C-alpha positions as CSV (number, residue, x, y, z in Angstrom):
1,M,176.3,-53.2,10.5
2,N,179.5,-55.0,9.7
3,S,181.8,-53.3,12.2
4,G,181.5,-56.3,14.5
5,K,180.8,-60.0,14.5
6,I,177.6,-61.4,13.1
7,V,176.6,-64.0,15.8
8,V,174.4,-66.9,14.9
9,C,173.1,-68.5,18.2
10,G,172.0,-72.1,17.4
11,G,174.5,-72.1,14.6
12,G,174.9,-75.9,14.8
13,G,171.2,-76.4,14.3
14,F,169.1,-76.8,11.2
15,I,168.1,-73.2,10.5
16,G,171.3,-71.8,12.0
17,G,173.5,-73.9,9.8
18,H,171.6,-72.8,6.7
19,L,171.8,-69.1,7.9
20,V,175.6,-69.3,8.3
21,A,175.8,-70.8,4.8
22,D,173.6,-68.0,3.4
23,L,175.7,-65.3,5.1
24,L,178.8,-66.8,3.4
25,K,177.1,-67.0,0.1
26,R,176.1,-63.3,0.4
27,G,179.7,-62.3,0.8
28,V,180.2,-62.0,4.5
29,K,183.7,-63.1,5.5
30,A,183.9,-66.3,7.4
31,A,186.1,-64.6,10.0
32,D,183.3,-62.1,10.7
33,I,180.8,-64.8,11.6
34,R,180.6,-66.4,15.0
35,A,178.4,-69.6,15.2
36,V,177.5,-70.8,18.7
37,D,175.7,-74.0,19.7
38,L,175.5,-76.3,22.7
39,K,176.0,-79.5,20.7
40,P,179.5,-81.0,20.2
41,F,180.9,-80.0,16.8
42,S,180.4,-83.6,15.5
43,E,176.7,-83.1,15.9
44,W,176.4,-79.8,14.1
45,Y,174.3,-80.1,10.9
46,Q,176.6,-77.8,9.0
47,K,180.0,-76.5,10.1
48,F,182.1,-74.1,8.0
49,P,185.9,-73.6,8.0
50,G,187.1,-70.1,8.9
51,V,183.9,-69.3,10.9
52,E,184.5,-68.7,14.6
53,N,182.7,-71.9,15.8
54,I,182.1,-72.0,19.6
55,Q,180.5,-74.6,21.8
56,L,178.6,-72.9,24.6
57,D,175.5,-73.5,26.8
58,L,173.7,-70.2,26.2
59,Q,171.4,-70.7,29.2
60,G,174.2,-69.1,31.2
61,L,174.8,-65.4,31.4
62,E,178.6,-65.8,31.2
63,A,178.3,-67.9,28.0
64,C,176.0,-65.2,26.4
65,D,178.6,-62.6,27.3
66,Q,181.2,-64.6,25.6
67,A,179.0,-65.2,22.5
68,T,177.9,-61.5,22.2
69,K,181.1,-59.6,23.0
70,G,182.2,-57.6,19.9
71,A,179.0,-58.4,18.0
72,S,177.1,-56.0,15.8
73,V,174.3,-58.4,14.9
74,V,172.8,-61.3,16.9
75,Y,170.5,-63.9,15.6
76,N,168.9,-65.9,18.4
77,L,167.8,-69.3,16.9
78,A,168.9,-71.3,19.9
79,A,166.3,-73.3,21.8
80,D,165.8,-76.8,23.2
81,M,163.0,-78.0,20.9
82,G,161.9,-80.4,18.3
83,G,158.8,-81.7,16.6
84,M,155.4,-82.2,18.3
85,G,156.5,-85.4,20.0
86,F,159.3,-83.6,21.8
87,I,157.4,-80.4,22.6
88,E,154.4,-82.2,24.2
89,N,156.7,-84.5,26.3
90,N,159.4,-82.0,27.4
91,K,157.5,-78.8,28.4
92,C,160.0,-77.9,31.2
93,L,163.0,-78.2,28.9
94,C,161.2,-76.0,26.3
95,M,160.5,-73.4,28.9
96,L,164.0,-73.3,30.1
97,S,165.0,-71.8,26.8
98,V,163.7,-68.5,28.2
99,L,167.1,-68.3,29.9
100,I,168.8,-68.2,26.5
101,N,166.9,-65.2,25.2
102,T,166.9,-63.3,28.5
103,H,170.7,-63.6,28.9
104,L,171.4,-62.9,25.2
105,L,169.3,-59.7,25.5
106,M,171.2,-58.6,28.6
107,A,174.5,-59.3,26.9
108,A,173.4,-57.5,23.7
109,K,172.4,-54.5,25.6
110,K,175.7,-54.5,27.5
111,Y,177.8,-54.7,24.3
112,G,175.8,-52.3,22.2
113,V,174.6,-54.7,19.6
114,Q,173.0,-52.9,16.7
115,R,170.4,-55.5,15.7
116,F,168.9,-58.5,17.6
117,F,166.8,-61.0,15.8
118,Y,164.6,-63.5,17.7
119,A,163.1,-66.6,16.1
120,S,159.7,-67.0,17.7
121,S,157.1,-69.5,16.6
122,A,153.5,-70.0,15.5
123,C,153.1,-72.0,18.7
124,V,152.4,-68.6,20.4
125,Y,148.9,-68.5,18.9
126,N,145.7,-68.9,20.9
127,A,144.7,-72.6,20.9
128,D,141.0,-71.7,20.7
129,K,141.6,-70.4,17.2
130,Q,143.2,-73.6,16.0
131,R,140.6,-76.2,16.8
132,D,139.2,-76.6,13.3
133,P,141.3,-78.2,10.5
134,N,139.6,-75.7,8.1
135,I,141.5,-73.0,9.9
136,T,141.1,-69.3,9.3
137,A,144.7,-68.2,8.7
138,L,146.3,-66.8,11.9
139,K,147.0,-63.1,11.9
140,E,149.5,-61.5,14.3
141,A,146.8,-60.2,16.7
142,D,145.5,-63.7,17.3
143,A,148.3,-64.3,19.9
144,Y,146.2,-62.5,22.4
145,P,144.3,-63.1,24.6
146,A,147.1,-65.5,25.4
147,M,146.6,-69.3,25.3
148,P,149.7,-70.6,23.5
149,E,151.1,-74.1,23.1
150,D,151.8,-75.2,26.7
151,G,155.5,-75.0,27.6
152,Y,157.2,-74.2,24.2
153,G,154.5,-71.6,23.1
154,W,154.5,-69.8,26.5
155,E,158.3,-69.5,26.4
156,K,158.2,-68.0,22.9
157,L,155.4,-65.5,23.8
158,F,157.3,-64.4,27.0
159,S,160.5,-64.0,25.0
160,E,158.7,-61.9,22.4
161,R,157.7,-59.5,25.2
162,M,161.2,-59.4,26.5
163,C,162.4,-58.3,23.1
164,R,159.8,-55.6,22.9
165,H,160.6,-54.2,26.4
166,F,164.4,-54.2,25.7
167,R,163.7,-52.2,22.6
168,E,161.3,-49.8,24.4
169,D,163.2,-49.4,27.6
170,F,166.8,-49.7,26.4
171,G,166.8,-48.9,22.7
172,L,168.1,-52.3,21.6
173,Q,166.8,-52.8,18.1
174,T,165.0,-56.1,18.3
175,R,163.1,-57.8,15.5
176,V,160.9,-60.9,15.9
177,A,159.6,-63.4,13.4
178,R,157.0,-66.1,14.1
179,Y,158.3,-69.1,12.2
180,H,155.7,-71.5,10.8
181,N,157.1,-75.0,10.4
182,V,160.4,-74.7,8.6
183,Y,161.7,-77.7,6.6
184,G,164.4,-78.6,4.2
185,P,167.7,-80.5,3.8
186,H,170.4,-80.7,6.4
187,G,168.0,-81.2,9.3
188,T,166.7,-83.8,11.8
189,Y,164.8,-86.6,10.3
190,D,164.9,-89.2,13.2
191,G,165.6,-89.5,16.9
192,G,162.4,-87.9,18.2
193,R,163.0,-84.2,17.5
194,E,162.1,-84.3,13.8
195,K,159.1,-82.4,12.5
196,A,156.3,-83.7,10.2
197,P,157.9,-83.1,6.7
198,A,161.1,-84.9,7.7
199,A,159.3,-87.6,9.7
200,V,157.0,-88.4,6.7
201,C,160.0,-88.5,4.3
202,R,161.8,-90.9,6.7
203,K,158.8,-93.2,7.1
204,V,158.1,-93.3,3.3
205,I,161.8,-94.1,2.6
206,Q,161.8,-96.8,5.2
207,A,158.7,-98.4,3.8
208,K,160.2,-98.2,0.3
209,L,163.6,-99.6,1.2
210,S,162.1,-102.4,3.4
211,G,159.4,-103.4,0.9
212,K,156.9,-103.2,3.8
213,H,154.5,-100.7,2.2
214,E,152.9,-99.4,5.4
215,I,153.1,-96.0,7.2
216,E,151.9,-94.9,10.7
217,I,150.5,-91.4,10.8
218,W,150.2,-89.5,14.1
219,G,146.6,-88.4,14.7
220,D,143.8,-88.9,12.1
221,G,145.6,-87.2,9.3
222,H,143.1,-84.5,8.9
223,Q,145.0,-81.9,11.0
224,T,146.2,-79.1,8.8
225,R,149.5,-77.1,8.6
226,S,151.5,-74.9,6.3
227,F,155.2,-75.7,5.8
228,Q,157.8,-73.1,4.8
229,Y,160.9,-74.1,2.8
230,I,164.2,-73.1,4.4
231,D,165.2,-70.7,1.5
232,D,162.1,-68.6,2.1
233,C,162.8,-68.6,5.9
234,L,166.3,-67.3,5.3
235,Y,165.2,-64.5,2.9
236,G,162.4,-63.5,5.2
237,T,164.6,-63.5,8.3
238,E,167.1,-61.2,6.7
239,A,164.4,-58.9,5.4
240,I,162.7,-58.6,8.8
241,L,166.0,-58.0,10.6
242,N,166.8,-55.1,8.3
243,S,163.3,-53.7,8.3
244,D,161.4,-51.2,10.5
245,I,158.9,-53.8,11.6
246,L,158.8,-53.5,15.3
247,E,156.1,-56.0,16.3
248,P,156.3,-59.8,15.9
249,I,155.4,-60.8,12.3
250,N,154.4,-64.1,10.7
251,L,157.0,-65.8,8.5
252,G,155.4,-68.8,7.0
253,S,153.8,-70.2,3.8
254,S,150.1,-69.8,3.4
255,E,149.8,-73.1,1.4
256,L,147.6,-75.1,3.7
257,V,147.6,-78.9,3.6
258,S,146.4,-81.8,5.8
259,I,148.9,-84.4,7.0
260,N,147.2,-86.9,4.7
261,Q,147.9,-84.6,1.8
262,L,151.6,-84.2,2.9
263,V,151.8,-88.0,2.8
264,D,150.3,-88.0,-0.6
265,I,153.0,-85.6,-1.8
266,V,155.8,-87.7,-0.4
267,E,154.3,-90.9,-1.8
268,A,154.2,-89.3,-5.3
269,I,157.9,-88.2,-5.0
270,A,158.9,-91.7,-3.9
271,G,156.7,-93.5,-6.5
272,V,155.0,-95.7,-3.9
273,K,151.5,-96.1,-2.4
274,L,151.4,-97.1,1.3
275,K,148.8,-98.6,3.6
276,R,148.1,-96.1,6.3
277,S,147.4,-96.7,10.0
278,Y,146.5,-93.9,12.3
279,N,147.9,-93.6,15.9
280,L,145.3,-91.6,17.6
281,T,147.2,-91.5,20.9
282,A,150.3,-90.0,19.5
283,P,151.1,-86.2,19.9
284,K,149.5,-84.3,17.0
285,G,149.3,-80.7,18.2
286,V,146.5,-78.4,17.2
287,N,143.9,-79.4,14.6
288,G,144.7,-76.5,12.2
289,R,147.4,-73.8,11.8
290,N,148.1,-71.5,8.8
291,S,149.9,-68.2,8.3
292,D,148.0,-65.0,7.4
293,N,150.6,-63.1,5.3
294,T,148.7,-59.9,5.0
295,L,151.2,-57.9,7.1
296,I,154.4,-59.3,5.6
297,K,153.1,-58.6,2.1
298,K,152.2,-55.0,3.3
299,Y,155.7,-54.3,4.8
300,L,158.0,-56.3,2.5
301,G,155.9,-56.8,-0.7
302,W,156.8,-60.4,-0.4
303,E,155.7,-63.7,1.2
304,P,157.2,-67.2,1.2
305,G,156.4,-68.7,-2.2
306,T,158.2,-72.1,-2.6
307,K,155.6,-74.7,-3.5
308,L,155.4,-77.5,-1.0
309,R,155.8,-80.1,-3.7
310,D,159.1,-78.5,-4.9
311,G,160.6,-78.1,-1.4
312,M,159.6,-81.6,-0.3
313,E,161.3,-83.1,-3.3
314,K,164.6,-81.5,-2.4
315,T,164.1,-82.5,1.2
316,Y,163.2,-86.1,0.3
317,R,166.2,-86.5,-1.9
318,W,168.6,-85.3,0.8
319,I,167.1,-87.6,3.5
320,Y,167.0,-90.5,1.0
321,D,170.7,-90.0,0.3
322,E,171.5,-89.8,4.0
323,M,169.6,-92.9,4.9
324,T,171.0,-95.0,2.1
325,K,174.5,-93.8,2.8
326,K,174.1,-95.0,6.4
327,K,172.9,-98.4,5.2
């Protein structure tokens, strides 16, 4: 597969930056990697010398042509998205990401790309199955009958189908993983697009540094999630890309915690105890979501295994260093 460029779309983002770093660590030559992102280079989370770094708006077909020409492998991680606060308040922007995947698929077909990876999301799952915090872990079949997260989830589900039909109709080898809440260092922790693990770290650090030992939690704190450390996401992504798994598959931790328990973990890492207030009007998403890993264990003999406490400690330390460096 190394006869052409390895293209990371969304290469300036959190997961994309880590993916480029992982490719380099695994011995791929920098000159064989093309990282593409909409953001100015100064806003990329990680940027590596020697890599072909390009700033493009991948919603356009011409940009996707430019990104994909000469490629053997394409990872599509590009999307206009963020945490629940962003997703619930920007449904149209989230849905417009359908242009990115559609045009990338068209360009990948045109240039004979060998493998195409699409990063989908657990937001595709039927909302009726996520109303109880004591969630039964979501298996792949639970995406249908369709009732995904409005906006973002519909775009992901539609794009999954596009990948399937490009494979069935045109022979493009597409692979799809449904990411469940990926977290780790070198990501967004403020500004409105951050997700729960980074947001909680930031809030605890702010409380500790200011001496005002209070924290606001969105929702009642009983909503449950699983959170996958970035290293597990990278390993699973590569394994799925190179597998014979044709249908979308879960890629997430099965370690279920409530948001209150997530705060407990970060408080323990920080060595503080905070007074909690609950903002019941803030976006909080579904009441419960967890990953059923039966299929990934069947196909790969593996599942994400980084303990949340271990991953959150690394994430907290990085965010703490970033925040104190800025101060």
